[in-house]
N, C-alpha and C positions, 0 to 999 in steps of 0.2 A: 282251799283244797283244789288241786288241779282236776280238770275234766279231761278224760281220755275218750277218744272216739274209736269205735270198732265197727266192723262189718262182718256179718255171718256169711261163710262160704256156702252153707247149705240152703238157706232161704233168702239171702240177699238183704236182710234187714240191717239198717244202720242204727246204731244206738250209742249213747254216751254214758259213762260212769264217772262219778266223782270218787277218786281214790287217793289215799296218801301214797307216797312213793313206795313205802314198805308193803302196803296192800297190793299195789300193782305188781310188785316183784314176787309176791308170795302166792298169788292166785291166778287161775286161768278163768277169764270171763266166760260167761254163759249167755247165749242169745235169749233175750226175754220172750221171744215168740216160739221158737222150736226147741229151746233148751240145749241146743248143740254147743259143744265146746270148740267147734271148728270155726273159730273167729280169728280175725287179724286186726291189728291196730291201723287206723287210717289217720292222716294228718290233714289239717286245713291249710289252705293257701295263706301265705303271710304277705301282707302289703308292706313294702319298705319305702319310707319317705327319705329323700335326701336331695342334695344339690347336684348340679352338673359340674363338670370340671371347669367350665367357663364362668359359672355364676357363684359357686360356693353355696353353703347352707345358710339360710336366713338366720341372723343372730349368732353366727359362728365366727369366732376369731381365733387366731393362732394360740393365744394364751388360754382359751377355754376349751379347745378341742382335745379329745383323747388322742393318744399317739397313733392310733389306727386311722384317724381321719386324715384324708389327703385333700380336703376341700380348700383349706387355707394356705396350702403350700405355694 
């Protein structure tokens, strides 16, 4: 089940909820500290691993790359 991160605009508390997509779309989260519904979803930073244009991706070959990969060209 996905975890969604939120921050309360009233008290500043950050919190996470495990919700199905249907639950996320059907409910307005409430802050666990102040019970405010004045919250917004936050997103974590994502690390992306990949190769450089000069070196390519380790273990990557033209036959095994997805069409969006440009490392093996």
